[in-house]
Every structure is written in C-alpha cells, then in structure tokens.
C-alpha positions in Angstrom: -59.6 -82.6 10.0 -58.0 -83.2 13.3 -61.2 -84.8 14.6 -61.2 -87.1 11.6 -58.2 -89.0 12.9 -58.7 -88.6 16.6 -59.5 -92.3 17.0 -56.5 -93.5 15.1 -55.7 -94.4 11.5 -58.8 -94.3 9.2 -59.9 -97.5 7.6 -61.1 -95.9 4.4 -60.2 -92.3 3.5 -62.5 -90.9 0.8 -61.5 -87.7 -1.0 -64.3 -86.1 -3.0 -63.8 -83.8 -6.0 -65.3 -80.3 -6.7 -64.2 -76.7 -6.8 -60.7 -76.0 -5.7 -59.1 -79.3 -6.5 -56.8 -77.8 -9.1 -55.5 -75.1 -6.7 -55.9 -76.9 -3.3 -55.2 -75.5 0.1 -51.6 -76.4 1.1 -52.8 -77.3 4.6 -55.1 -80.0 3.0 -52.3 -81.4 0.9 -50.1 -81.6 4.0 -52.9 -83.3 5.9 -53.3 -85.9 3.2 -49.6 -86.4 2.9 -49.4 -87.1 6.6 -52.5 -89.2 7.1 -53.1 -90.8 3.7 -50.3 -93.4 4.1 -51.9 -94.5 7.4 -55.3 -95.4 5.8 -56.0 -99.0 4.9 -57.8 -97.7 1.8 -57.5 -94.5 -0.1 -60.4 -93.5 -2.4 -61.0 -90.5 -4.6 -64.2 -89.5 -6.4 -64.0 -87.4 -9.6 -61.4 -84.7 -9.3 -60.5 -85.8 -5.8 -57.7 -87.7 -7.5 -55.9 -84.3 -8.1 -55.7 -83.9 -4.3 -54.2 -87.4 -3.8 -51.8 -86.8 -6.6 -50.8 -83.4 -5.1 -49.9 -85.2 -1.9 -47.8 -87.7 -3.9 -50.1 -90.6 -3.0 -50.7 -91.7 -6.6 -47.1 -91.7 -7.8 -46.3 -95.0 -9.4 -49.9 -96.1 -9.5 -52.6 -96.4 -12.1 -55.5 -93.9 -11.6 -58.4 -92.1 -13.3 -60.5 -89.0 -12.7 -63.2 -87.1 -14.5 -62.4 -87.1 -18.3 -62.1 -83.3 -18.3 -59.3 -83.4 -15.7 -57.3 -86.4 -17.0 -55.0 -84.3 -19.2 -54.4 -81.9 -16.2 -53.6 -84.9 -13.9 -51.2 -86.4 -16.4 -49.5 -83.1 -17.2 -49.1 -81.9 -13.6 -48.3 -85.3 -12.1 -46.2 -87.3 -14.6 -45.5 -90.0 -12.0 -49.1 -91.1 -12.1 -50.2 -93.7 -14.7 -53.4 -91.9 -15.8 -56.1 -94.1 -17.5 -58.9 -91.9 -18.9 -61.2 -94.8 -20.0 -62.4 -96.8 -17.0 -65.2 -95.5 -14.7 -63.0 -96.5 -11.8 -59.5 -98.0 -11.2 -58.4 -100.1 -8.3 -54.7 -100.4 -7.7 -53.8 -102.0 -4.4 -55.2 -100.0 -1.6 -55.8 -97.0 -3.9 -59.2 -96.6 -5.7 -60.0 -93.7 -8.0 -63.2 -93.0 -9.9 -64.2 -90.9 -12.9 -67.3 -88.6 -12.7 -69.7 -88.5 -9.8 -71.9 -91.4 -11.0 -68.8 -93.5 -11.4 -68.1 -92.8 -7.7 -71.4 -94.6 -6.9 -70.2 -97.7 -8.8 -66.9 -97.6 -6.9 -68.7 -97.2 -3.6 -70.9 -100.2 -4.3 -67.8 -102.3 -5.1 -66.3 -101.3 -1.8 -69.5 -102.2 0.1 -69.4 -105.6 -1.6 -65.8 -106.0 -0.6 -66.5 -105.2 3.0 -70.0 -106.7 3.5 -70.7 -109.1 0.7 -72.7 -109.2 -2.5 -76.2 -109.4 -0.9 -75.6 -106.2 1.2 -74.2 -104.4 -1.9 -77.3 -105.4 -3.9 -79.6 -104.1 -1.2 -77.8 -100.8 -1.1 -78.0 -100.6 -4.9 -81.7 -101.2 -4.8 -82.1 -98.3 -2.4 -80.0 -96.1 -4.6 -82.3 -96.8 -7.5 -85.1 -95.2 -5.5 -83.2 -92.2 -4.2 -81.3 -91.5 -7.4 -84.4 -91.7 -9.5 -82.5 -92.4 -12.7 -84.5 -92.2 -16.0 -86.4 -95.4 -16.6 -84.4 -96.2 -19.8 -81.1 -96.3 -17.9 -79.8 -99.4 -16.1 -81.0 -99.6 -12.5 -77.9 -101.2 -11.2 -74.3 -100.5 -12.1 -73.0 -103.0 -14.7 -70.1 -103.7 -12.5 -72.4 -104.9 -9.7 -74.9 -106.6 -12.0 -71.9 -108.7 -13.3 -71.8 -110.5 -10.0 -75.4 -111.6 -9.7 -75.0 -115.2 -11.0 -74.5 -117.8 -8.3 -72.3 -120.2 -10.3 -68.8 -119.0 -11.1 -68.8 -119.9 -14.8 -71.7 -117.7 -15.5 -70.4 -115.0 -13.2 -67.1 -115.0 -15.2 -69.1 -114.8 -18.4 -71.0 -111.8 -17.1 -67.8 -110.1 -16.2 -66.6 -110.8 -19.8 -69.8 -109.3 -21.3 -69.3 -106.1 -19.3 -65.7 -105.8 -20.4 -66.5 -106.5 -24.1 -69.8 -104.7 -25.0 -68.6 -104.4 -28.6 -68.2 -108.1 -29.1 -70.6 -110.6 -30.6 -73.0 -111.1 -27.7 -75.7 -113.1 -29.4 -77.1 -116.1 -27.5 -75.3 -118.6 -29.8 -71.9 -116.8 -29.3 -72.3 -116.6 -25.6 -73.5 -120.2 -25.4 -70.4 -121.3 -27.2 -68.2 -119.4 -24.8 -70.0 -121.0 -21.9 -69.7 -124.4 -23.6 -73.4 -125.0 -23.5 -76.1 -125.4 -26.1 -77.9 -122.1 -26.9 -81.1 -123.4 -25.3 -79.4 -124.7 -22.2 -77.4 -121.5 -21.8 -80.4 -119.2 -22.2 -82.3 -121.2 -19.6 -79.4 -121.4 -17.1 -78.6 -117.7 -17.5 -82.2 -116.7 -16.8 -82.4 -119.0 -13.9 -79.2 -117.7 -12.3 -79.7 -114.0 -12.9 -83.4 -113.5 -13.3 -82.8 -111.8 -16.6 -82.8 -113.3 -20.2 -79.3 -113.0 -21.7 -80.5 -110.7 -24.5 -82.0 -108.2 -22.0 -78.8 -108.4 -19.9 -76.7 -107.5 -22.9 -79.0 -104.6 -23.8 -78.7 -103.3 -20.3 -74.9 -103.6 -20.3 -74.6 -101.8 -23.6 -76.9 -99.1 -22.7 -75.1 -98.3 -19.4 -71.7 -98.5 -21.1 -72.9 -96.0 -23.7 -74.3 -93.7 -21.0 -71.0 -93.8 -19.0 -69.0 -92.9 -22.1 -71.3 -90.1 -23.0 -71.3 -88.7 -19.5 -67.8 -89.3 -18.4 -65.6 -89.1 -21.5 -65.1 -86.7 -24.5 -65.7 -89.4 -27.1 -67.9 -88.6 -30.0 -71.3 -90.2 -30.6 -70.1 -92.5 -33.5 -67.1 -93.7 -31.4 -69.4 -94.4 -28.4 -71.9 -96.3 -30.6 -69.1 -98.6 -31.9 -67.5 -99.1 -28.5 -70.8 -100.0 -27.0 -71.7 -102.6 -29.6 -74.4 -100.6 -31.4 -72.5 -100.1 -34.6 -74.2 -96.9 -35.6 -75.4 -93.7 -33.8 -78.9 -94.4 -35.1 -79.0 -97.9 -33.5 -77.8 -96.4 -30.2 -80.4 -93.7 -30.4 -83.1 -96.3 -30.8 -81.8 -98.1 -27.7 -82.2 -95.0 -25.6 -85.8 -94.4 -26.6 
C-alpha cells in the first residue's frame, strides 16, 4: 500500500470487493481514511463499497453495492444513502457499482470520461471477446450503447430508452417523442446507430432483465414487468 501512493495522490483509487469486506483489516481502513480524500476519483466495485463506508468516505453520499450487501451497508452505515437498484451510482468524485459485471459498465463509463467515446467503444469491443458472454446477451453495456448516436437528440432518446425499458417503446411512440414521422425516425435511428430501433429496444430490455436477475433479489415476475416484457413467459422467449 505504501508503494501505491509513493508518487503522490492517486488520480483514481479503485477498491474491489470480495471476501473480508464485512470484517476488514483495520490497517486497510486507516489507509483508505488517510489516502481516499486525496484521490481525484474514488471507485468501488461490488462489496468494495463496504470498505469505503468503513473509512467514512461514503457518508452523506448516494451509493450502491451488490444487492446481497445493500441491507448490511445501510444498517451498519446509516450515513450512507444506499440505493439498491442501479448497476452503478456516480455522486461527485465517488462512484460505486453493484455486482462484478456492473463494475465493467462503470469502468467503461470512466474510460469514456477520460479518453472519449471512441476509445471506450474500442475497449468494449475487446471486452466482448475476452468476456465471452453468451450470444443472447447484449454485447455492449446498455449504458455505453446509449451514447452511440452522433446527434444529440437521438442520443438523448437512447438515454431515455435505457432509463425506461418498461415504457411504450414502439417505433410510433419513439418517433413521437423524437418529433419525427415513424418512417423518418426509423431511418435516422438506423443511420445514426447502425441498429434498427426495434432491435435496440430488444437489446436494452434483455440486458436490463439480465442485470436485475444477476444483481438484485427481485422475482421473475417483477423483473419481467420492470424490463418491459409484461410476463415471465415473454421474457423467457426473449432469452431463447
């Protein structure tokens, strides 16, 4: 740990989760308490948020962690505004993620912030190869895919889609929101993103459902409704 700050204050301090985060080494907590405030960015992945909270670095801030540790975080650290739903939360210089896969989404967001969208997309494409996710899962994180359109109005609409997967996301409804005719909207969306709007919506909903199933304790029926499928059977067909 001493070597980690030998060159001065760290730009980004990343705290991973894992075994021992509920009963951490006091020396580690002291180190975080000393050096955490000096970092330009503080990041935790999964239950690493418990370590940041133990050092008092999350007090007064919104944060998340793995769904199975959210109650523990809220109970042991009442000064933290624990949000169990998002895959990651950014609050000023603090960023916390849910389970391990959510940490990848957060890392891509940080890469984009530092190096731009094109570099982040390149990294994401490499991750697709190395992660070898099942073919029926989204290849890029929905958060990153939401930034692929070049024109701001369509980018804003993509953000809205990822935030409202349970809404009416038909082409006519989306076209009305974009203030375009359905035909013009479908053509412009495809030209900007390389993906037809219907396929993009399918991808967002599938990934949203996968995230909820992996990183929360919600039941299948609730996940199906929250992801825009309506019924577990419709969601099951989407995963086939």
